[in-house]
VMD Tcl script that builds the backbone (N, CA, C; Angstrom):
set m [mol new atoms 267]
animate dup $m
set s [atomselect $m all]
$s set {name element resname resid chain x y z} {
  {N N MET 1 A 68.297 -73.452 34.279}
  {CA C MET 1 A 68.248 -72.347 35.202}
  {C C MET 1 A 66.942 -71.581 34.971}
  {N N GLY 2 A 66.368 -71.117 36.062}
  {CA C GLY 2 A 65.084 -70.466 35.984}
  {C C GLY 2 A 65.168 -69.055 35.453}
  {N N ASN 3 A 64.045 -68.353 35.503}
  {CA C ASN 3 A 64.010 -66.965 35.047}
  {C C ASN 3 A 64.685 -66.061 36.053}
  {N N PHE 4 A 65.319 -65.028 35.584}
  {CA C PHE 4 A 66.004 -64.008 36.409}
  {C C PHE 4 A 65.027 -62.900 36.745}
  {N N ILE 5 A 65.095 -62.408 37.939}
  {CA C ILE 5 A 64.109 -61.377 38.365}
  {C C ILE 5 A 64.568 -59.950 37.853}
  {N N ASN 6 A 65.872 -59.830 37.473}
  {CA C ASN 6 A 66.346 -58.560 36.973}
  {C C ASN 6 A 67.629 -58.764 36.219}
  {N N PHE 7 A 68.085 -57.689 35.517}
  {CA C PHE 7 A 69.280 -57.814 34.684}
  {C C PHE 7 A 70.530 -57.894 35.567}
  {N N SER 8 A 70.523 -57.268 36.766}
  {CA C SER 8 A 71.663 -57.326 37.637}
  {C C SER 8 A 71.948 -58.807 38.055}
  {N N GLU 9 A 70.909 -59.480 38.371}
  {CA C GLU 9 A 71.011 -60.879 38.780}
  {C C GLU 9 A 71.573 -61.747 37.605}
  {N N LEU 10 A 71.055 -61.517 36.434}
  {CA C LEU 10 A 71.447 -62.265 35.185}
  {C C LEU 10 A 72.968 -61.977 34.937}
  {N N TYR 11 A 73.384 -60.717 35.003}
  {CA C TYR 11 A 74.769 -60.348 34.768}
  {C C TYR 11 A 75.701 -61.005 35.819}
  {N N ASN 12 A 75.265 -60.951 37.050}
  {CA C ASN 12 A 76.112 -61.422 38.159}
  {C C ASN 12 A 76.079 -62.925 38.315}
  {N N SER 13 A 75.245 -63.603 37.636}
  {CA C SER 13 A 75.190 -65.067 37.774}
  {C C SER 13 A 76.477 -65.737 37.157}
  {N N GLY 14 A 77.113 -65.089 36.317}
  {CA C GLY 14 A 78.327 -65.632 35.727}
  {C C GLY 14 A 77.975 -66.531 34.534}
  {N N GLY 15 A 78.960 -66.993 33.858}
  {CA C GLY 15 A 78.753 -67.872 32.699}
  {C C GLY 15 A 79.823 -68.936 32.596}
  {N N SER 16 A 80.865 -68.839 33.329}
  {CA C SER 16 A 81.996 -69.767 33.236}
  {C C SER 16 A 82.040 -70.728 34.347}
  {N N PHE 17 A 81.080 -70.737 35.253}
  {CA C PHE 17 A 81.108 -71.647 36.392}
  {C C PHE 17 A 80.864 -73.070 35.935}
  {N N SER 18 A 81.350 -74.033 36.677}
  {CA C SER 18 A 81.061 -75.459 36.413}
  {C C SER 18 A 79.674 -75.744 36.738}
  {N N LYS 19 A 79.120 -75.172 37.840}
  {CA C LYS 19 A 77.786 -75.352 38.239}
  {C C LYS 19 A 77.238 -74.067 38.790}
  {N N GLN 20 A 75.881 -73.873 38.612}
  {CA C GLN 20 A 75.222 -72.715 39.191}
  {C C GLN 20 A 73.849 -73.158 39.763}
  {N N GLU 21 A 73.401 -72.427 40.739}
  {CA C GLU 21 A 72.063 -72.655 41.313}
  {C C GLU 21 A 71.510 -71.318 41.679}
  {N N VAL 22 A 70.196 -71.110 41.344}
  {CA C VAL 22 A 69.479 -69.916 41.689}
  {C C VAL 22 A 68.323 -70.264 42.596}
  {N N ILE 23 A 68.290 -69.611 43.750}
  {CA C ILE 23 A 67.186 -69.880 44.700}
  {C C ILE 23 A 66.451 -68.572 44.977}
  {N N GLN 24 A 65.175 -68.549 44.697}
  {CA C GLN 24 A 64.325 -67.380 44.943}
  {C C GLN 24 A 63.509 -67.560 46.178}
  {N N ASN 25 A 63.516 -66.582 47.053}
  {CA C ASN 25 A 62.705 -66.650 48.296}
  {C C ASN 25 A 62.144 -65.231 48.556}
  {N N GLY 26 A 60.954 -65.005 48.072}
  {CA C GLY 26 A 60.371 -63.636 48.260}
  {C C GLY 26 A 61.177 -62.560 47.488}
  {N N THR 27 A 61.663 -61.584 48.184}
  {CA C THR 27 A 62.439 -60.508 47.546}
  {C C THR 27 A 63.963 -60.761 47.555}
  {N N THR 28 A 64.310 -61.967 48.023}
  {CA C THR 28 A 65.742 -62.325 48.057}
  {C C THR 28 A 66.040 -63.481 47.133}
  {N N THR 29 A 67.080 -63.275 46.325}
  {CA C THR 29 A 67.562 -64.328 45.407}
  {C C THR 29 A 68.965 -64.677 45.719}
  {N N THR 30 A 69.272 -65.915 45.897}
  {CA C THR 30 A 70.651 -66.338 46.127}
  {C C THR 30 A 71.124 -67.131 44.925}
  {N N VAL 31 A 72.275 -66.689 44.453}
  {CA C VAL 31 A 72.924 -67.349 43.238}
  {C C VAL 31 A 74.261 -67.943 43.683}
  {N N TYR 32 A 74.361 -69.258 43.589}
  {CA C TYR 32 A 75.644 -69.887 43.825}
  {C C TYR 32 A 76.320 -70.275 42.505}
  {N N GLY 33 A 77.577 -70.049 42.341}
  {CA C GLY 33 A 78.312 -70.442 41.187}
  {C C GLY 33 A 79.597 -71.094 41.680}
  {N N GLY 34 A 79.984 -72.276 41.139}
  {CA C GLY 34 A 81.141 -72.919 41.608}
  {C C GLY 34 A 82.094 -73.366 40.469}
  {N N TYR 35 A 83.424 -73.263 40.797}
  {CA C TYR 35 A 84.433 -73.828 39.916}
  {C C TYR 35 A 84.860 -75.160 40.469}
  {N N ALA 36 A 84.699 -76.165 39.621}
  {CA C ALA 36 A 84.993 -77.540 40.057}
  {C C ALA 36 A 86.476 -77.715 40.313}
  {N N PRO 37 A 86.828 -78.650 41.195}
  {CA C PRO 37 A 88.241 -78.880 41.595}
  {C C PRO 37 A 88.937 -79.781 40.616}
  {N N ARG 38 A 88.259 -80.334 39.622}
  {CA C ARG 38 A 88.910 -81.216 38.626}
  {C C ARG 38 A 88.251 -81.044 37.287}
  {N N ALA 39 A 88.919 -81.369 36.226}
  {CA C ALA 39 A 88.437 -81.116 34.903}
  {C C ALA 39 A 87.329 -82.117 34.474}
  {N N GLU 40 A 87.368 -83.281 34.998}
  {CA C GLU 40 A 86.400 -84.300 34.556}
  {C C GLU 40 A 85.306 -84.468 35.692}
  {N N ALA 41 A 84.097 -84.779 35.285}
  {CA C ALA 41 A 83.013 -85.003 36.233}
  {C C ALA 41 A 82.940 -86.479 36.598}
  {N N VAL 42 A 83.462 -86.805 37.735}
  {CA C VAL 42 A 83.359 -88.204 38.210}
  {C C VAL 42 A 82.273 -88.231 39.265}
  {N N PRO 43 A 81.802 -89.393 39.641}
  {CA C PRO 43 A 80.661 -89.461 40.572}
  {C C PRO 43 A 80.763 -88.701 41.855}
  {N N ASP 44 A 81.963 -88.531 42.423}
  {CA C ASP 44 A 82.043 -87.817 43.665}
  {C C ASP 44 A 82.513 -86.397 43.579}
  {N N THR 45 A 82.490 -85.779 42.413}
  {CA C THR 45 A 82.993 -84.423 42.184}
  {C C THR 45 A 82.271 -83.453 43.111}
  {N N ASP 46 A 80.956 -83.540 43.274}
  {CA C ASP 46 A 80.241 -82.605 44.100}
  {C C ASP 46 A 80.690 -82.643 45.596}
  {N N ASN 47 A 81.256 -83.734 46.018}
  {CA C ASN 47 A 81.667 -83.858 47.397}
  {C C ASN 47 A 83.100 -83.511 47.624}
  {N N CYS 48 A 83.883 -83.229 46.587}
  {CA C CYS 48 A 85.257 -82.812 46.758}
  {C C CYS 48 A 85.343 -81.466 47.530}
  {N N PRO 49 A 86.307 -81.356 48.449}
  {CA C PRO 49 A 86.325 -80.160 49.314}
  {C C PRO 49 A 86.994 -78.956 48.677}
  {N N ASN 50 A 87.441 -79.014 47.441}
  {CA C ASN 50 A 88.226 -77.914 46.842}
  {C C ASN 50 A 87.449 -77.046 45.867}
  {N N TRP 51 A 86.175 -77.021 45.871}
  {CA C TRP 51 A 85.421 -76.106 45.027}
  {C C TRP 51 A 85.703 -74.685 45.438}
  {N N LEU 52 A 85.721 -73.757 44.487}
  {CA C LEU 52 A 85.737 -72.328 44.755}
  {C C LEU 52 A 84.335 -71.867 44.471}
  {N N ILE 53 A 83.587 -71.414 45.465}
  {CA C ILE 53 A 82.158 -71.106 45.324}
  {C C ILE 53 A 81.909 -69.639 45.598}
  {N N ARG 54 A 81.171 -68.983 44.716}
  {CA C ARG 54 A 80.715 -67.601 44.896}
  {C C ARG 54 A 79.250 -67.632 45.247}
  {N N ARG 55 A 78.848 -66.868 46.271}
  {CA C ARG 55 A 77.460 -66.739 46.633}
  {C C ARG 55 A 77.076 -65.229 46.493}
  {N N LEU 56 A 76.107 -65.011 45.614}
  {CA C LEU 56 A 75.499 -63.671 45.444}
  {C C LEU 56 A 74.162 -63.700 46.106}
  {N N VAL 57 A 73.923 -62.681 46.930}
  {CA C VAL 57 A 72.614 -62.541 47.543}
  {C C VAL 57 A 72.064 -61.208 47.032}
  {N N VAL 58 A 70.966 -61.285 46.257}
  {CA C VAL 58 A 70.306 -60.124 45.649}
  {C C VAL 58 A 69.081 -59.863 46.469}
  {N N THR 59 A 69.003 -58.677 47.111}
  {CA C THR 59 A 67.832 -58.311 47.932}
  {C C THR 59 A 67.168 -57.117 47.294}
  {N N GLU 60 A 65.932 -57.173 46.982}
  {CA C GLU 60 A 65.211 -56.094 46.419}
  {C C GLU 60 A 64.322 -55.368 47.371}
  {N N SER 61 A 64.439 -54.063 47.435}
  {CA C SER 61 A 63.647 -53.239 48.320}
  {C C SER 61 A 63.139 -52.036 47.494}
  {N N GLY 62 A 61.926 -52.148 47.067}
  {CA C GLY 62 A 61.380 -51.070 46.175}
  {C C GLY 62 A 62.138 -51.039 44.849}
  {N N SER 63 A 62.714 -49.911 44.500}
  {CA C SER 63 A 63.439 -49.822 43.289}
  {C C SER 63 A 64.944 -50.000 43.505}
  {N N VAL 64 A 65.355 -50.415 44.681}
  {CA C VAL 64 A 66.804 -50.641 45.018}
  {C C VAL 64 A 67.094 -52.108 45.084}
  {N N GLN 65 A 68.194 -52.516 44.445}
  {CA C GLN 65 A 68.667 -53.874 44.516}
  {C C GLN 65 A 70.038 -53.844 45.233}
  {N N ASN 66 A 70.191 -54.582 46.348}
  {CA C ASN 66 A 71.462 -54.707 46.976}
  {C C ASN 66 A 71.973 -56.080 46.583}
  {N N ILE 67 A 73.312 -56.092 46.244}
  {CA C ILE 67 A 73.934 -57.360 45.825}
  {C C ILE 67 A 75.153 -57.555 46.661}
  {N N GLU 68 A 75.184 -58.694 47.431}
  {CA C GLU 68 A 76.353 -59.040 48.242}
  {C C GLU 68 A 77.050 -60.220 47.619}
  {N N CYS 69 A 78.361 -60.081 47.382}
  {CA C CYS 69 A 79.161 -61.137 46.738}
  {C C CYS 69 A 80.186 -61.595 47.737}
  {N N THR 70 A 80.093 -62.935 48.054}
  {CA C THR 70 A 81.021 -63.550 48.968}
  {C C THR 70 A 81.572 -64.882 48.401}
  {N N TRP 71 A 82.683 -65.386 48.943}
  {CA C TRP 71 A 83.381 -66.556 48.429}
  {C C TRP 71 A 83.655 -67.578 49.527}
  {N N ALA 72 A 83.793 -68.818 49.130}
  {CA C ALA 72 A 84.159 -69.824 50.107}
  {C C ALA 72 A 84.802 -70.997 49.299}
  {N N ARG 73 A 85.567 -71.852 50.053}
  {CA C ARG 73 A 86.064 -73.104 49.499}
  {C C ARG 73 A 85.380 -74.209 50.295}
  {N N GLY 74 A 84.993 -75.263 49.566}
  {CA C GLY 74 A 84.315 -76.421 50.184}
  {C C GLY 74 A 83.694 -77.240 49.127}
  {N N SER 75 A 82.916 -78.183 49.519}
  {CA C SER 75 A 82.238 -79.058 48.555}
  {C C SER 75 A 80.960 -78.348 48.017}
  {N N TRP 76 A 80.653 -78.689 46.760}
  {CA C TRP 76 A 79.403 -78.107 46.206}
  {C C TRP 76 A 78.230 -78.635 46.998}
  {N N THR 77 A 78.271 -79.843 47.501}
  {CA C THR 77 A 77.205 -80.422 48.302}
  {C C THR 77 A 76.886 -79.571 49.530}
  {N N ASN 78 A 77.898 -78.978 50.082}
  {CA C ASN 78 A 77.768 -78.187 51.332}
  {C C ASN 78 A 77.735 -76.697 51.144}
  {N N ARG 79 A 77.447 -76.241 49.933}
  {CA C ARG 79 A 77.519 -74.846 49.569}
  {C C ARG 79 A 76.650 -73.922 50.493}
  {N N ALA 80 A 75.504 -74.385 50.868}
  {CA C ALA 80 A 74.617 -73.554 51.686}
  {C C ALA 80 A 75.065 -73.361 53.109}
  {N N THR 81 A 76.000 -74.189 53.614}
  {CA C THR 81 A 76.389 -74.148 55.017}
  {C C THR 81 A 77.879 -73.731 55.168}
  {N N LEU 82 A 78.594 -73.378 54.071}
  {CA C LEU 82 A 79.974 -72.969 54.182}
  {C C LEU 82 A 80.039 -71.607 54.844}
  {N N ASN 83 A 81.291 -71.294 55.301}
  {CA C ASN 83 A 81.597 -69.920 55.834}
  {C C ASN 83 A 82.069 -69.075 54.672}
  {N N TYR 84 A 81.311 -68.038 54.322}
  {CA C TYR 84 A 81.671 -67.229 53.195}
  {C C TYR 84 A 82.330 -65.870 53.706}
  {N N SER 85 A 83.229 -65.332 52.859}
  {CA C SER 85 A 83.867 -64.049 53.207}
  {C C SER 85 A 83.953 -63.265 51.886}
  {N N TYR 86 A 84.291 -61.975 52.042}
  {CA C TYR 86 A 84.297 -61.085 50.896}
  {C C TYR 86 A 85.524 -61.279 50.014}
  {N N MET 87 A 86.561 -61.944 50.533}
  {CA C MET 87 A 87.755 -62.186 49.702}
  {C C MET 87 A 87.771 -63.608 49.237}
  {N N LYS 88 A 88.325 -63.822 48.051}
  {CA C LYS 88 A 88.474 -65.155 47.525}
  {C C LYS 88 A 89.430 -65.905 48.392}
  {N N PRO 89 A 89.074 -67.145 48.844}
  {CA C PRO 89 A 89.974 -67.944 49.679}
  {C C PRO 89 A 91.149 -68.546 48.921}
}
mol reanalyze $m
mol bondsrecalc $m
mol representation Tube
mol addrep $m
């Protein structure tokens, strides 16, 4: 995992997820964290449709950081295109 731009992002990235990904794009950082649908990692685990995935979007504007936390169910492979909501599915 790369460097964190702030302590809020580090804290909110979680530590118990099966997988995490941090994407930085200018003043916006997106942090994906997913709970795997099975205990063992078999070759097709990332494509299983039952991942519980959290997406944090950290937007920095001057000295203010806005953090949006949303959730979705789907495959880890499709995490960027899932439909996210504020409640855990």
